[in-house]
C-alpha positions in Angstrom: 6.4 -20.1 -15.3 8.8 -21.0 -12.5 8.9 -24.5 -10.6 6.9 -24.4 -8.2 9.8 -23.8 -5.1 10.9 -21.1 -7.6 7.3 -19.4 -7.6 6.8 -19.9 -3.6 10.6 -18.0 -3.1 9.3 -15.6 -5.5 6.3 -14.9 -3.4 7.9 -14.7 -0.4 10.6 -12.3 -1.0 8.1 -10.2 -2.9 5.8 -10.0 0.8 9.3 -9.4 2.2 10.2 -6.7 -0.3 7.2 -5.0 -0.1 7.3 -5.2 3.4 10.0 -2.9 3.9 9.1 0.7 4.8 9.9 2.9 2.0 8.1 6.0 -0.2 4.9 3.9 -1.0 4.8 2.7 2.7 5.3 5.9 3.6 2.2 7.8 1.7 0.0 5.0 2.6 0.4 5.5 5.8 0.4 9.6 5.9 -2.7 9.2 4.0 -4.6 7.0 6.8 -3.0 8.9 9.6 -4.8 12.1 7.9 -7.9 10.8 6.4 -8.6 7.6 7.8 -8.7 4.0 6.6 -10.5 4.3 3.2 -8.0 6.6 2.1 -4.9 4.6 2.6 -6.5 1.9 0.9 -7.4 4.0 -2.1 -3.8 5.4 -1.8 -2.2 1.9 -1.7 -4.6 1.1 -5.0 -3.0 3.7 -6.8 0.2 2.8 -6.0 -0.3 -0.6 -7.2 -1.7 0.9 -10.5 1.7 2.8 -10.8 3.3 -0.5 -10.7 1.8 -2.0 -13.2 3.6 1.3 -15.9 6.9 -0.3 -14.5 5.7 -3.7 -15.0 4.5 -3.2 -18.1 7.7 -1.5 -19.0 9.7 -3.5 -18.0 8.1 -6.4 -19.6 8.6 -4.9 -23.1 12.2 -3.7 -22.4 12.0 0.1 -21.8 13.2 0.1 -18.3 16.3 -1.7 -20.1 16.7 1.1 -22.0 16.7 3.2 -18.8 18.8 0.9 -17.6 21.4 2.0 -20.8 20.6 6.0 -21.6 21.8 7.5 -18.6 20.1 11.1 -20.0 16.5 9.0 -19.7 17.3 7.8 -16.2 18.2 11.2 -15.1 15.4 12.5 -16.6 12.7 10.3 -14.9 14.7 10.6 -11.4 14.7 14.7 -11.3 11.1 14.7 -12.3 11.0 11.7 -9.0 12.5 13.5 -6.7 10.9 17.0 -7.8 7.2 15.3 -7.6 8.3 13.4 -3.7 10.1 16.8 -2.7 6.7 18.7 -3.7 4.6 15.9 -1.1 7.2 16.4 1.4 7.4 20.1 2.0 3.3 20.0 1.0 3.0 18.2 4.8 5.7 19.9 6.4 3.9 23.3 6.2 0.5 21.0 7.1 -1.6 23.3 10.1 -2.7 21.4 12.9 -6.4 21.1 13.9 -8.1 21.7 17.4 -9.0 18.2 17.3 -6.8 15.5 15.4 -8.9 12.4 15.9 -11.6 14.5 15.0 -9.6 16.1 11.9 -9.4 12.4 10.5 -12.9 12.0 11.1 -14.2 14.7 8.8 -11.8 14.2 6.5 -12.8 10.7 5.9 -16.2 11.7 6.0 -15.8 14.6 3.6 -13.3 12.2 1.4 -15.7 12.1 -1.7 -14.6 10.9 -5.5 -12.7 13.7 -6.0 -10.8 14.1 -3.0 -10.0 9.8 -2.9 -9.3 10.7 -6.7 -6.5 13.2 -5.3 -5.0 10.2 -3.3 -5.5 8.1 -5.8 -2.7 9.9 -8.1 -0.4 10.8 -5.4 0.6 7.2 -5.4 0.1 6.5 -8.5 2.7 9.0 -9.3 4.5 8.5 -6.3 5.2 5.1 -7.8 5.3 6.1 -11.7 8.0 8.7 -11.3 10.5 6.4 -9.3 12.8 4.9 -12.0 14.2 2.9 -8.8 11.4 1.2 -9.2 11.3 0.0 -12.7 15.2 -1.0 -12.2 14.2 -3.2 -9.2 11.5 -4.8 -11.6 14.3 -5.5 -13.7 17.0 -6.5 -11.7 15.0 -8.8 -9.9 12.1 -10.4 -11.8 14.6 -12.0 -14.7 16.1 -13.9 -11.7 12.8 -16.5 -11.7 12.2 -16.6 -15.3 13.9 -19.9 -17.0 16.8 -19.4 -19.6 14.9 -21.6 -21.6 11.3 -19.9 -21.4 9.2 -19.9 -24.7 7.7 -16.0 -24.2 10.0 -14.5 -21.9 8.0 -11.1 -21.8 4.7 -12.8 -21.2 6.5 -14.4 -18.3 8.0 -11.6 -17.1 4.7 -9.6 -17.1 2.9 -12.3 -15.0 5.7 -12.5 -12.4 5.5 -9.2 -12.1 1.8 -9.0 -11.9 1.5 -12.2 -9.7 3.9 -9.4 -7.1 1.9 -6.9 -7.4 -1.3 -8.4 -6.0 0.8 -10.1 -3.6 1.7 -6.4 -2.7 -1.6 -5.4 -2.6 -2.2 -7.2 0.9 0.8 -5.1 2.4 -0.5 -2.1 1.3 -4.1 -2.5 2.9 -2.4 -4.4 5.8 -0.2 -1.0 6.3 -3.9 1.3 5.3 -5.6 -0.5 8.1 -3.3 -0.5 10.4 -2.6 3.3 10.4 -5.8 3.7 9.9 -6.7 1.9 13.6 -3.8 4.0 15.0 -5.1 7.0 14.2 -8.7 6.4 16.0 -7.6 4.3 18.6 -4.4 5.5 20.1 -4.9 8.5 22.0 -1.2 9.8 22.5 -0.7 8.9 18.6 -4.1 11.2 17.8 -2.6 14.0 19.7 0.4 13.7 17.9 -0.7 13.1 14.4 0.6 17.0 13.2 4.1 16.1 13.9 3.9 12.7 12.8 2.8 14.1 9.2 5.5 16.3 9.6 8.4 13.7 10.1 6.7 12.0 7.1 7.2 15.2 5.2 10.6 15.7 6.0 11.2 11.5 5.4 9.7 12.3 1.7 12.1 15.4 1.5 15.2 13.1 2.0 13.6 10.2 0.1 13.4 12.8 -2.8 17.3 14.2 -1.9 18.3 10.6 -2.0 16.8 9.8 -5.4 18.1 13.0 -6.8 21.5 12.3 -5.8 21.0 8.5 -6.7 22.9 6.9 -9.8 21.8 4.7 -12.3 22.6 1.1 -11.0 22.1 -0.8 -13.7 24.0 1.5 -16.1 27.1 1.7 -13.9 26.9 -2.6 -13.8 27.2 -2.6 -17.6 29.9 0.0 -18.0 32.3 -2.6 -15.7 
């Protein structure tokens, strides 16, 4: 493992990166706004589970293969873009209720195992189908691994797990904030439908941006 000062820098950088809004944060907030804090937390857990897929893949070298393979990156990129677009369109086409705050309470009360499973899987696939998450771990984590580390894949996995563990607190905080806002602030409650549409538009934007993106590590290797 890195020395203490490097480890503290890794933790601080990870927390700052996790606070940056993106598809994952947007998914957590939108679920919490629509169905309450519990749904937002479950969404965050799903995203965390998805991150472990990328961490494990990167630790065993799959992400390095994806960085070098344009075909593999492109395939996963289009899958991720299609999923983000699908989520965004669903939000854009959602119908408003007569009482947004009542809808939050009803959705939260009705959120049984089946619907929570759907929220969890939505977060999981939002993360897994984004190849940039895998490339992020591949680019970020190795900076904190000593060149003479005895077992680099194990150190990589442990650092990735630490990054992911710290992200849980940030995800829960986003869910708590969004859930509190949905229940307590009247102006936001009345505009929840438009907030959801705005989130849908952003998801569509993320999907288009992902579809148009290039493989940054492959480009770097070419130079």
